KETORRO-517422 format. One line per field, with one value per atom (N, C-alpha, C, O, CB): residue in one letter; atom name; x negated, y, z. Coordinates in steps of 0.2 Angstrom, whole numbers, plus 5000, padded with zeros to 4 digits. Glycine has a CB too. Layout:
N
romar <- (A:...)
kolmar <- (CA:...)
east <- (X:...)
north <- (Y:...)
up <- (Z:...)
***
This chain:
189
romar <- (M:M:M:M:M:L:L:L:L:L:R:R:R:R:R:N:N:N:N:N:I:I:I:I:I:L:L:L:L:L:R:R:R:R:R:L:L:L:L:L:S:S:S:S:S:N:N:N:N:N:G:G:G:G:G:A:A:A:A:A:V:V:V:V:V:Q:Q:Q:Q:Q:S:S:S:S:S:S:S:S:S:S:P:P:P:P:P:Y:Y:Y:Y:Y:L:L:L:L:L:S:S:S:S:S:S:S:S:S:S:F:F:F:F:F:P:P:P:P:P:V:V:V:V:V:P:P:P:P:P:L:L:L:L:L:S:S:S:S:S:S:S:S:S:S:V:V:V:V:V:T:T:T:T:T:R:R:R:R:R:N:N:N:N:N:L:L:L:L:L:V:V:V:V:V:L:L:L:L:L:N:N:N:N:N:S:S:S:S:S:P:P:P:P:P:C:C:C:C:C:L:L:L:L:L:Q:Q:Q:Q:Q:D:D:D:D:D:A:A:A:A:A:A:A:A:A:A:P:P:P:P:P:P:P:P:P:P:A:A:A:A:A:N:N:N:N:N:T:T:T:T:T:T:T:T:T:T:S:S:S:S:S:E:E:E:E:E:G:G:G:G:G:S:S:S:S:S:S:S:S:S:S:P:P:P:P:P:D:D:D:D:D:V:V:V:V:V:T:T:T:T:T:E:E:E:E:E:E:E:E:E:E:L:L:L:L:L:D:D:D:D:D:K:K:K:K:K:L:L:L:L:L:Y:Y:Y:Y:Y:K:K:K:K:K:T:T:T:T:T:V:V:V:V:V:E:E:E:E:E:L:L:L:L:L:E:E:E:E:E:M:M:M:M:M:R:R:R:R:R:A:A:A:A:A:Y:Y:Y:Y:Y:E:E:E:E:E:P:P:P:P:P:A:A:A:A:A:V:V:V:V:V:L:L:L:L:L:K:K:K:K:K:S:S:S:S:S:Y:Y:Y:Y:Y:S:S:S:S:S:W:W:W:W:W:F:F:F:F:F:A:A:A:A:A:T:T:T:T:T:T:T:T:T:T:A:A:A:A:A:A:A:A:A:A:K:K:K:K:K:E:E:E:E:E:L:L:L:L:L:G:G:G:G:G:I:I:I:I:I:K:K:K:K:K:V:V:V:V:V:G:G:G:G:G:N:N:N:N:N:C:C:C:C:C:W:W:W:W:W:A:A:A:A:A:V:V:V:V:V:R:R:R:R:R:K:K:K:K:K:P:P:P:P:P:D:D:D:D:D:H:H:H:H:H:D:D:D:D:D:R:R:R:R:R:Y:Y:Y:Y:Y:T:T:T:T:T:V:V:V:V:V:L:L:L:L:L:K:K:K:K:K:S:S:S:S:S:I:I:I:I:I:H:H:H:H:H:I:I:I:I:I:Y:Y:Y:Y:Y:K:K:K:K:K:K:K:K:K:K:H:H:H:H:H:R:R:R:R:R:V:V:V:V:V:Q:Q:Q:Q:Q:Y:Y:Y:Y:Y:E:E:E:E:E:V:V:V:V:V:R:R:R:R:R:T:T:T:T:T:Y:Y:Y:Y:Y:F:F:F:F:F:R:R:R:R:R:F:F:F:F:F:A:A:A:A:A:Q:Q:Q:Q:Q:F:F:F:F:F:H:H:H:H:H:C:C:C:C:C:L:L:L:L:L:T:T:T:T:T:S:S:S:S:S:S:S:S:S:S:T:T:T:T:T:A:A:A:A:A:D:D:D:D:D:T:T:T:T:T:F:F:F:F:F:L:L:L:L:L:E:E:E:E:E:Y:Y:Y:Y:Y:I:I:I:I:I:E:E:E:E:E:R:R:R:R:R:N:N:N:N:N:L:L:L:L:L:P:P:P:P:P:E:E:E:E:E:G:G:G:G:G:V:V:V:V:V:G:G:G:G:G:M:M:M:M:M:K:K:K:K:K:V:V:V:V:V:T:T:T:T:T:K:K:K:K:K:V:V:V:V:V:E:E:E:E:E:I:I:I:I:I:E:E:E:E:E:Q:Q:Q:Q:Q:L:L:L:L:L:P:P:P:P:P:G:G:G:G:G:H:H:H:H:H:I:I:I:I:I:K:K:K:K:K:A:A:A:A:A:P:P:P:P:P:S:S:S:S:S:R:R:R:R:R:P:P:P:P:P:Q:Q:Q:Q:Q:L:L:L:L:L:E:E:E:E:E:K:K:K:K:K)
kolmar <- (N:CA:C:O:CB:N:CA:C:O:CB:N:CA:C:O:CB:N:CA:C:O:CB:N:CA:C:O:CB:N:CA:C:O:CB:N:CA:C:O:CB:N:CA:C:O:CB:N:CA:C:O:CB:N:CA:C:O:CB:N:CA:C:O:CB:N:CA:C:O:CB:N:CA:C:O:CB:N:CA:C:O:CB:N:CA:C:O:CB:N:CA:C:O:CB:N:CA:C:O:CB:N:CA:C:O:CB:N:CA:C:O:CB:N:CA:C:O:CB:N:CA:C:O:CB:N:CA:C:O:CB:N:CA:C:O:CB:N:CA:C:O:CB:N:CA:C:O:CB:N:CA:C:O:CB:N:CA:C:O:CB:N:CA:C:O:CB:N:CA:C:O:CB:N:CA:C:O:CB:N:CA:C:O:CB:N:CA:C:O:CB:N:CA:C:O:CB:N:CA:C:O:CB:N:CA:C:O:CB:N:CA:C:O:CB:N:CA:C:O:CB:N:CA:C:O:CB:N:CA:C:O:CB:N:CA:C:O:CB:N:CA:C:O:CB:N:CA:C:O:CB:N:CA:C:O:CB:N:CA:C:O:CB:N:CA:C:O:CB:N:CA:C:O:CB:N:CA:C:O:CB:N:CA:C:O:CB:N:CA:C:O:CB:N:CA:C:O:CB:N:CA:C:O:CB:N:CA:C:O:CB:N:CA:C:O:CB:N:CA:C:O:CB:N:CA:C:O:CB:N:CA:C:O:CB:N:CA:C:O:CB:N:CA:C:O:CB:N:CA:C:O:CB:N:CA:C:O:CB:N:CA:C:O:CB:N:CA:C:O:CB:N:CA:C:O:CB:N:CA:C:O:CB:N:CA:C:O:CB:N:CA:C:O:CB:N:CA:C:O:CB:N:CA:C:O:CB:N:CA:C:O:CB:N:CA:C:O:CB:N:CA:C:O:CB:N:CA:C:O:CB:N:CA:C:O:CB:N:CA:C:O:CB:N:CA:C:O:CB:N:CA:C:O:CB:N:CA:C:O:CB:N:CA:C:O:CB:N:CA:C:O:CB:N:CA:C:O:CB:N:CA:C:O:CB:N:CA:C:O:CB:N:CA:C:O:CB:N:CA:C:O:CB:N:CA:C:O:CB:N:CA:C:O:CB:N:CA:C:O:CB:N:CA:C:O:CB:N:CA:C:O:CB:N:CA:C:O:CB:N:CA:C:O:CB:N:CA:C:O:CB:N:CA:C:O:CB:N:CA:C:O:CB:N:CA:C:O:CB:N:CA:C:O:CB:N:CA:C:O:CB:N:CA:C:O:CB:N:CA:C:O:CB:N:CA:C:O:CB:N:CA:C:O:CB:N:CA:C:O:CB:N:CA:C:O:CB:N:CA:C:O:CB:N:CA:C:O:CB:N:CA:C:O:CB:N:CA:C:O:CB:N:CA:C:O:CB:N:CA:C:O:CB:N:CA:C:O:CB:N:CA:C:O:CB:N:CA:C:O:CB:N:CA:C:O:CB:N:CA:C:O:CB:N:CA:C:O:CB:N:CA:C:O:CB:N:CA:C:O:CB:N:CA:C:O:CB:N:CA:C:O:CB:N:CA:C:O:CB:N:CA:C:O:CB:N:CA:C:O:CB:N:CA:C:O:CB:N:CA:C:O:CB:N:CA:C:O:CB:N:CA:C:O:CB:N:CA:C:O:CB:N:CA:C:O:CB:N:CA:C:O:CB:N:CA:C:O:CB:N:CA:C:O:CB:N:CA:C:O:CB:N:CA:C:O:CB:N:CA:C:O:CB:N:CA:C:O:CB:N:CA:C:O:CB:N:CA:C:O:CB:N:CA:C:O:CB:N:CA:C:O:CB:N:CA:C:O:CB:N:CA:C:O:CB:N:CA:C:O:CB:N:CA:C:O:CB:N:CA:C:O:CB:N:CA:C:O:CB:N:CA:C:O:CB:N:CA:C:O:CB:N:CA:C:O:CB:N:CA:C:O:CB:N:CA:C:O:CB:N:CA:C:O:CB:N:CA:C:O:CB:N:CA:C:O:CB:N:CA:C:O:CB:N:CA:C:O:CB:N:CA:C:O:CB:N:CA:C:O:CB:N:CA:C:O:CB:N:CA:C:O:CB:N:CA:C:O:CB:N:CA:C:O:CB:N:CA:C:O:CB:N:CA:C:O:CB:N:CA:C:O:CB:N:CA:C:O:CB:N:CA:C:O:CB:N:CA:C:O:CB:N:CA:C:O:CB:N:CA:C:O:CB:N:CA:C:O:CB:N:CA:C:O:CB:N:CA:C:O:CB:N:CA:C:O:CB:N:CA:C:O:CB:N:CA:C:O:CB:N:CA:C:O:CB:N:CA:C:O:CB:N:CA:C:O:CB:N:CA:C:O:CB:N:CA:C:O:CB:N:CA:C:O:CB:N:CA:C:O:CB:N:CA:C:O:CB:N:CA:C:O:CB:N:CA:C:O:CB:N:CA:C:O:CB:N:CA:C:O:CB:N:CA:C:O:CB:N:CA:C:O:CB)
east <- (5019:5020:5017:5011:5017:5020:5018:5013:5014:5024:5008:5003:5005:5008:4996:5003:5004:4998:4992:5004:5000:4995:4993:4997:4998:4986:4984:4981:4976:4978:4983:4981:4978:4981:4986:4972:4969:4969:4968:4961:4970:4970:4966:4965:4978:4964:4960:4963:4962:4955:4968:4972:4970:4975:4980:4964:4962:4963:4962:4955:4965:4966:4961:4961:4973:4957:4952:4951:4950:4946:4952:4951:4945:4943:4957:4941:4935:4929:4930:4935:4923:4917:4915:4911:4912:4916:4913:4917:4914:4914:4923:4927:4925:4928:4934:4920:4918:4913:4912:4915:4911:4906:4910:4906:4902:4916:4920:4918:4917:4927:4918:4916:4922:4920:4915:4928:4934:4935:4936:4940:4934:4936:4943:4947:4934:4944:4950:4953:4951:4950:4957:4960:4967:4970:4956:4971:4978:4978:4975:4982:4982:4983:4990:4995:4980:4991:4998:4999:4995:5000:5003:5004:5011:5016:5004:5011:5017:5020:5017:5016:5026:5030:5036:5039:5032:5037:5043:5047:5046:5041:5052:5056:5064:5065:5054:5068:5075:5075:5075:5080:5075:5074:5080:5084:5068:5081:5087:5087:5092:5088:5081:5081:5084:5086:5073:5084:5087:5095:5098:5084:5097:5105:5108:5113:5107:5105:5107:5106:5109:5104:5101:5099:5103:5107:5092:5104:5108:5105:5099:5110:5108:5105:5102:5104:5110:5096:5093:5098:5101:5087:5098:5102:5098:5093:5106:5101:5098:5101:5100:5098:5104:5107:5102:5097:5113:5103:5099:5103:5109:5097:5099:5102:5105:5103:5097:5110:5114:5109:5105:5120:5110:5106:5099:5095:5105:5097:5090:5091:5096:5087:5085:5085:5086:5085:5079:5089:5090:5084:5084:5094:5078:5071:5069:5065:5066:5071:5068:5073:5079:5068:5070:5074:5071:5066:5073:5076:5074:5070:5071:5080:5064:5060:5063:5066:5053:5063:5066:5061:5055:5070:5064:5059:5057:5061:5063:5051:5049:5052:5054:5041:5053:5055:5050:5046:5061:5049:5044:5047:5052:5039:5046:5048:5046:5050:5047:5040:5037:5031:5028:5034:5030:5025:5022:5025:5026:5015:5012:5006:5002:5009:5007:5001:4997:4999:5004:4990:4985:4982:4978:4980:4982:4979:4973:4974:4984:4968:4962:4959:4959:4957:4957:4954:4950:4950:4960:4946:4942:4945:4943:4935:4951:4954:4961:4965:4955:4963:4969:4975:4981:4969:4975:4980:4982:4988:4978:4977:4979:4982:4987:4972:4980:4982:4990:4994:4978:4991:4998:5003:5008:4998:5000:5004:5006:5011:5001:5001:5002:5006:5010:4995:5006:5010:5018:5022:5008:5018:5025:5028:5034:5025:5024:5025:5028:5033:5020:5024:5025:5032:5036:5020:5033:5039:5045:5051:5039:5045:5050:5052:5057:5048:5046:5047:5051:5055:5041:5049:5053:5060:5065:5049:5062:5069:5073:5078:5069:5069:5073:5074:5079:5069:5070:5071:5076:5077:5064:5078:5082:5079:5082:5087:5072:5068:5069:5069:5061:5070:5070:5063:5058:5073:5063:5056:5056:5061:5056:5051:5050:5046:5047:5046:5041:5037:5032:5029:5033:5030:5025:5021:5024:5028:5015:5011:5004:5001:5011:5000:4993:4989:4992:4992:4983:4979:4977:4975:4972:4977:4976:4969:4969:4977:4964:4957:4954:4955:4952:4951:4947:4941:4939:4945:4939:4933:4927:4927:4934:4922:4917:4911:4909:4915:4907:4901:4895:4896:4901:4890:4885:4878:4876:4884:4875:4869:4864:4865:4869:4858:4852:4847:4845:4849:4844:4839:4834:4835:4843:4828:4822:4822:4824:4815:4821:4820:4815:4815:4820:4809:4803:4802:4804:4797:4799:4798:4792:4793:4797:4787:4781:4779:4778:4775:4780:4778:4784:4790:4772:4783:4788:4794:4800:4790:4792:4797:4803:4808:4794:4801:4805:4811:4817:4802:4810:4815:4819:4817:4811:4825:4830:4837:4838:4831:4841:4847:4852:4851:4848:4858:4863:4869:4871:4866:4872:4878:4883:4882:4876:4889:4895:4900:4902:4898:4903:4909:4914:4914:4907:4920:4926:4931:4933:4929:4934:4939:4945:4946:4936:4950:4957:4961:4961:4960:4966:4970:4977:4979:4968:4981:4989:4992:4989:4992:4997:5000:5008:5011:4999:5010:5018:5020:5017:5019:5026:5029:5035:5039:5030:5037:5043:5045:5042:5041:5052:5055:5060:5063:5059:5060:5065:5065:5069:5072:5059:5058:5058:5056:5052:5060:5059:5052:5050:5065:5050:5043:5043:5039:5040:5049:5049:5050:5047:5055:5054:5054:5047:5045:5060:5044:5038:5032:5029:5035:5032:5027:5029:5024:5028:5035:5036:5035:5031:5044:5036:5035:5027:5025:5038:5024:5017:5013:5008:5014:5015:5012:5013:5008:5015:5019:5021:5016:5014:5028:5016:5012:5004:5000:5013:5002:4995:4993:4987:4993:4997:4996:4995:4992:5001:4999:4999:4994:4995:5006:4989:4985:4980:4976:4981:4979:4975:4968:4966:4977:4963:4956:4954:4956:4952:4950:4947:4952:4950:4946:4957:4961:4961:4961:4969:4960:4960:4966:4968:4953:4968:4974:4973:4970:4980:4976:4976:4983:4987:4971:4985:4992:4992:4989:4995:4997:4998:5005:5009:4996:5006:5013:5014:5010:5014:5020:5022:5028:5033:5024:5026:5031:5035:5033:5027:5042:5046:5047:5048:5053:5046:5047:5051:5053:5040:5054:5059:5054:5048:5063:5057:5054:5053:5057:5058:5047:5046:5051:5053:5038:5052:5057:5055:5060:5057:5049:5047:5048:5047:5040:5049:5050:5058:5061:5046:5060:5067:5068:5063:5070:5074:5075:5076:5078:5082:5074:5074:5082:5086:5070:5083:5090:5091:5086:5091:5097:5099:5095:5093:5106:5095:5092:5084:5082:5092:5081:5074:5073:5068:5071:5078:5078:5079:5076:5083:5083:5085:5080:5080:5091:5075:5069:5065:5060:5066)
north <- (5090:5087:5080:5079:5092:5076:5069:5068:5071:5064:5064:5062:5056:5051:5062:5055:5048:5044:5046:5049:5038:5033:5029:5026:5028:5028:5024:5018:5018:5029:5012:5006:5002:5002:5001:5000:4996:4989:4987:4999:4985:4978:4975:4979:4975:4969:4966:4962:4957:4961:4965:4962:4964:4965:4963:4965:4968:4962:4956:4970:4965:4960:4962:4968:4960:4957:4959:4953:4947:4962:4953:4947:4948:4943:4947:4953:4953:4955:4960:4958:4952:4954:4961:4964:4949:4963:4970:4975:4981:4970:4974:4979:4981:4986:4978:4977:4978:4984:4986:4972:4987:4992:4999:5004:4992:4999:5006:5009:5006:5005:5016:5020:5019:5020:5027:5019:5018:5010:5007:5021:5008:5001:4999:5003:4999:4993:4991:4987:4981:4986:4990:4988:4989:4993:4990:4986:4987:4992:4991:4981:4997:5002:5003:5003:5009:5003:5004:5010:5011:4998:5015:5021:5020:5018:5027:5022:5022:5029:5033:5019:5029:5036:5035:5030:5038:5041:5041:5046:5052:5043:5044:5048:5046:5040:5048:5050:5049:5048:5053:5054:5042:5040:5038:5035:5035:5039:5036:5028:5025:5038:5025:5018:5016:5010:5016:5020:5018:5018:5015:5022:5021:5022:5015:5014:5027:5011:5005:4999:4994:5003:5001:4996:4995:5000:4997:4989:4988:4990:4990:4981:4993:4995:4989:4983:4998:4990:4984:4981:4984:4986:4974:4970:4968:4965:4965:4969:4966:4959:4957:4971:4956:4950:4944:4945:4949:4939:4933:4927:4928:4930:4923:4917:4913:4913:4913:4909:4904:4899:4896:4901:4898:4892:4894:4890:4887:4900:4902:4907:4909:4906:4908:4912:4919:4921:4911:4923:4930:4934:4940:4934:4932:4935:4935:4939:4932:4930:4929:4933:4931:4922:4938:4941:4940:4937:4949:4941:4940:4945:4951:4939:4943:4948:4951:4947:4945:4958:4961:4963:4963:4968:4963:4965:4972:4976:4963:4973:4980:4983:4980:4981:4990:4994:4998:5001:4998:4998:5002:5007:5005:4997:5013:5019:5018:5018:5026:5017:5016:5011:5010:5023:5008:5003:5006:5006:4996:5008:5011:5006:5004:5018:5005:5000:5005:5009:4995:5004:5007:5002:4997:5012:5002:4997:5000:5005:4993:4996:4999:4993:4987:5002:4995:4990:4994:5000:4986:4990:4992:4993:4996:4988:4989:4989:4992:4989:4981:4997:5001:4997:4997:5007:4992:4988:4983:4982:4985:4980:4975:4978:4976:4971:4984:4988:4990:4989:4994:4992:4994:4988:4989:4998:4983:4977:4974:4972:4971:4975:4972:4977:4974:4972:4983:4988:4987:4987:4995:4986:4984:4978:4977:4983:4973:4966:4967:4965:4961:4972:4973:4977:4975:4977:4982:4985:4981:4982:4992:4977:4972:4967:4966:4969:4964:4960:4963:4960:4957:4969:4973:4974:4973:4980:4976:4977:4970:4971:4980:4965:4958:4956:4953:4953:4958:4957:4962:4961:4957:4967:4972:4977:4980:4969:4978:4983:4990:4990:4981:4996:5002:5004:5005:5007:5005:5007:5015:5018:5004:5018:5025:5027:5025:5027:5032:5034:5029:5026:5041:5029:5025:5030:5033:5019:5030:5035:5033:5028:5042:5036:5034:5040:5046:5030:5040:5046:5047:5043:5045:5054:5055:5053:5050:5063:5054:5053:5047:5047:5059:5042:5037:5040:5045:5031:5036:5038:5035:5029:5035:5040:5038:5037:5041:5043:5032:5031:5029:5024:5025:5033:5032:5030:5033:5038:5025:5023:5023:5021:5015:5026:5026:5021:5021:5034:5017:5012:5013:5014:5005:5012:5011:5005:5000:5012:5006:5000:4996:4989:5002:4999:4995:4995:5000:4998:4990:4990:4995:4998:4983:4995:4998:5005:5010:4994:5005:5011:5013:5011:5010:5019:5021:5024:5022:5016:5029:5032:5036:5037:5037:5038:5042:5037:5040:5045:5031:5026:5023:5019:5020:5026:5024:5022:5024:5030:5018:5016:5018:5018:5008:5021:5023:5018:5016:5030:5016:5012:5016:5020:5005:5015:5019:5014:5009:5024:5015:5011:5015:5020:5007:5014:5018:5014:5008:5020:5017:5014:5017:5023:5014:5014:5016:5015:5010:5013:5020:5019:5019:5023:5024:5016:5016:5016:5012:5011:5019:5019:5018:5019:5026:5014:5013:5013:5011:5005:5016:5016:5012:5012:5024:5009:5005:5008:5009:4998:5009:5012:5007:5003:5018:5009:5005:4998:4994:5007:4995:4988:4985:4989:4986:4979:4976:4972:4971:4971:4970:4967:4960:4958:4966:4956:4950:4951:4947:4946:4956:4957:4959:4957:4962:4964:4967:4961:4961:4972:4957:4951:4946:4944:4947:4945:4940:4944:4940:4939:4950:4953:4954:4953:4960:4956:4957:4951:4950:4960:4945:4939:4937:4934:4933:4938:4936:4940:4937:4937:4946:4950:4949:4950:4957:4947:4946:4939:4939:4946:4934:4928:4928:4924:4923:4933:4934:4940:4943:4936:4942:4947:4945:4940:4949:4949:4946:4947:4951:4950:4944:4945:4952:4955:4940:4955:4961:4967:4973:4963:4965:4971:4970:4965:4970:4976:4977:4980:4985:4980:4979:4982:4984:4980:4977:4990:4992:4994:4997:4999:4991:4992:4997:4996:4985:5002:5006:5006:5007:5014:5004:5004:5009:5010:4997:5012:5018:5015:5014:5024:5013:5010:5015:5020:5005:5013:5017:5014:5008:5018:5019:5016:5021:5026:5016:5018:5022:5027:5025:5018:5032:5037:5033:5029:5043:5034:5031:5034:5039:5033:5030:5032:5038:5042:5027:5040:5046:5053:5058:5046:5052:5058:5059:5054:5057:5065:5066:5072:5076:5068:5072:5078:5084:5084:5076:5090:5096:5098:5097:5102:5102:5104:5111:5114:5106:5113:5119:5125:5129:5120:5127:5133:5133:5138:5134:5127:5127:5128:5131:5120:5126:5127:5134:5137:5122:5138:5145:5149:5155:5147:5147:5152:5153:5157:5149)
up <- (5094:5088:5088:5090:5082:5085:5085:5079:5074:5084:5080:5075:5072:5076:5078:5066:5063:5065:5066:5055:5067:5070:5064:5060:5075:5063:5057:5060:5064:5054:5057:5059:5052:5047:5062:5053:5047:5048:5054:5046:5043:5044:5038:5033:5043:5039:5034:5028:5027:5037:5025:5020:5013:5009:5022:5012:5006:5000:5002:5006:4995:4989:4984:4982:4987:4981:4976:4972:4975:4979:4965:4961:4957:4953:4957:4958:4954:4958:4962:4948:4958:4962:4960:4964:4961:4954:4952:4955:4955:4944:4957:4960:4968:4971:4960:4970:4977:4978:4983:4980:4972:4972:4972:4971:4966:4973:4973:4980:4985:4973:4979:4985:4991:4997:4984:4989:4993:4994:4990:4991:5001:5002:5000:5001:5009:4997:4996:5002:5003:4989:5005:5011:5012:5008:5018:5016:5017:5023:5029:5019:5022:5027:5030:5025:5025:5036:5038:5043:5047:5043:5041:5045:5048:5045:5040:5055:5059:5059:5061:5066:5057:5057:5062:5062:5050:5065:5069:5066:5066:5077:5062:5058:5058:5061:5051:5056:5055:5047:5043:5057:5045:5038:5035:5038:5037:5028:5025:5025:5024:5018:5026:5027:5033:5033:5027:5038:5045:5044:5049:5050:5040:5039:5038:5040:5034:5034:5032:5037:5037:5025:5041:5046:5052:5054:5049:5055:5060:5067:5067:5061:5072:5078:5081:5081:5083:5085:5088:5093:5097:5092:5093:5097:5103:5102:5094:5109:5115:5117:5123:5121:5113:5114:5113:5109:5109:5116:5115:5112:5111:5122:5109:5106:5111:5117:5101:5109:5114:5116:5113:5110:5123:5126:5128:5131:5121:5127:5129:5135:5137:5123:5138:5144:5142:5137:5148:5147:5145:5144:5142:5151:5146:5146:5139:5137:5151:5135:5128:5123:5123:5126:5120:5115:5108:5107:5116:5103:5096:5093:5094:5092:5089:5086:5080:5076:5084:5080:5074:5069:5070:5076:5062:5057:5057:5060:5050:5055:5054:5048:5044:5054:5048:5043:5040:5043:5044:5033:5030:5026:5022:5025:5027:5023:5016:5011:5026:5015:5008:5008:5013:5005:5003:5002:4995:4990:5001:4995:4989:4987:4991:4991:4981:4978:4974:4970:4973:4975:4971:4967:4970:4975:4961:4956:4952:4950:4952:4952:4948:4944:4946:4953:4938:4933:4928:4928:4930:4924:4919:4912:4908:4919:4912:4905:4906:4910:4903:4903:4904:4902:4905:4900:4897:4894:4899:4900:4888:4903:4908:4914:4917:4910:4915:4921:4920:4924:4923:4914:4912:4912:4915:4905:4910:4909:4917:4918:4905:4921:4928:4932:4936:4931:4931:4934:4932:4936:4933:4925:4923:4926:4928:4915:4927:4930:4937:4940:4930:4941:4948:4949:4953:4951:4945:4945:4943:4946:4941:4938:4936:4941:4943:4929:4944:4950:4956:4959:4952:4957:4963:4961:4965:4964:4955:4953:4953:4955:4946:4951:4952:4959:4960:4948:4964:4971:4974:4980:4974:4971:4973:4978:4982:4978:4976:4980:4976:4970:4981:4980:4977:4974:4978:4982:4968:4965:4964:4962:4958:4967:4967:4961:4956:4974:4962:4957:4955:4959:4959:4949:4946:4941:4937:4942:4942:4938:4938:4941:4941:4933:4931:4932:4930:4925:4934:4934:4927:4923:4938:4925:4918:4915:4910:4917:4919:4916:4921:4927:4917:4918:4922:4926:4924:4917:4931:4935:4931:4929:4942:4929:4925:4930:4934:4920:4929:4933:4927:4923:4938:4927:4922:4925:4931:4918:4923:4925:4920:4914:4928:4921:4917:4919:4925:4917:4914:4915:4910:4904:4915:4912:4908:4904:4906:4912:4897:4893:4895:4895:4885:4896:4898:4905:4908:4894:4908:4915:4917:4922:4918:4914:4916:4913:4916:4915:4906:4902:4898:4898:4898:4894:4889:4893:4893:4885:4897:4901:4897:4900:4906:4891:4887:4884:4883:4881:4884:4881:4887:4891:4878:4887:4892:4889:4883:4897:4892:4890:4896:4902:4889:4893:4898:4898:4892:4897:4903:4904:4907:4912:4907:4905:4908:4910:4906:4903:4916:4918:4919:4923:4925:4916:4917:4921:4920:4910:4927:4931:4930:4931:4938:4928:4927:4934:4937:4921:4935:4941:4939:4935:4946:4943:4943:4950:4954:4938:4951:4957:4956:4951:4961:4961:4961:4969:4973:4958:4970:4976:4977:4972:4978:4982:4983:4990:4995:4983:4990:4996:5000:4997:4994:5007:5011:5011:5008:5009:5013:5014:5021:5025:5010:5022:5028:5028:5022:5030:5033:5033:5030:5026:5040:5030:5027:5020:5016:5030:5017:5010:5007:5002:5009:5011:5009:5008:5004:5014:5013:5013:5008:5004:5020:5006:5001:4994:4990:5001:4993:4987:4986:4980:4987:4991:4990:4989:4985:4997:4992:4991:4984:4981:4996:4981:4974:4969:4965:4973:4970:4965:4966:4962:4966:4972:4974:4970:4968:4981:4970:4967:4960:4957:4969:4957:4950:4948:4942:4947:4952:4950:4945:4946:4957:4939:4934:4936:4940:4928:4932:4932:4931:4926:4927:4936:4935:4937:4936:4928:4941:4944:4951:4954:4941:4954:4962:4964:4960:4964:4970:4973:4980:4984:4972:4982:4988:4990:4987:4989:4996:4998:5004:5009:5000:5004:5010:5012:5008:5008:5018:5021:5026:5030:5024:5025:5030:5034:5032:5027:5041:5045:5049:5051:5050:5050:5054:5061:5061:5050:5066:5073:5076:5074:5076:5082:5086:5090:5092:5090:5093:5097:5104:5106:5098:5107:5113:5118:5118:5116:5124:5129:5132:5135:5134:5133:5137:5133:5136:5139:5126:5122:5121:5119:5115:5123:5122:5117:5116:5129:5114:5109:5113:5119:5105:5110:5113:5114:5110:5109:5120:5121:5117:5114:5128:5116:5112:5115:5110:5113:5121:5123:5121:5119:5131:5121:5119:5112:5109:5121:5108:5100:5098:5093:5097:5102:5101:5102:5100:5104:5107:5109:5103:5104:5114)
***
């Protein structure tokens, strides 16, 4: 059985210094999957041809295919977060990107801090502060790397104040040459 390969990159997007205190780091994650995906049905087969006038050793670099690109958005204000998720999905629809599930976590994440009012004495007198973090998720399907880069750069540049975003990309790859499909007798066993 093949395992998913997890690659981390330093493409974190963060527009507020307060969002850096989250227990989960805001980073961009890419997973490579070896699948027969509906995204591959529309893609052209890889060409081994070269451009005219170049040597036969130089081949053209092909775009990567992403099965899904998932955005995790977090903020302290639910109205700002809802507005930004609407903006991201509308921008995707205008670019012709397939929009998948968009959802929000029912309850926000609560962090409570208790602080003494006085520095030295009066231990009974305390103040509690609470920080609520709201989450929203959006999925986009069947993207090429150039489309994904353009789309992500556009929505990152329009990221409002106080909203953090984590991008997870699931990449589709071909099977390596040393792995072959099982034959019929092996499947029947």
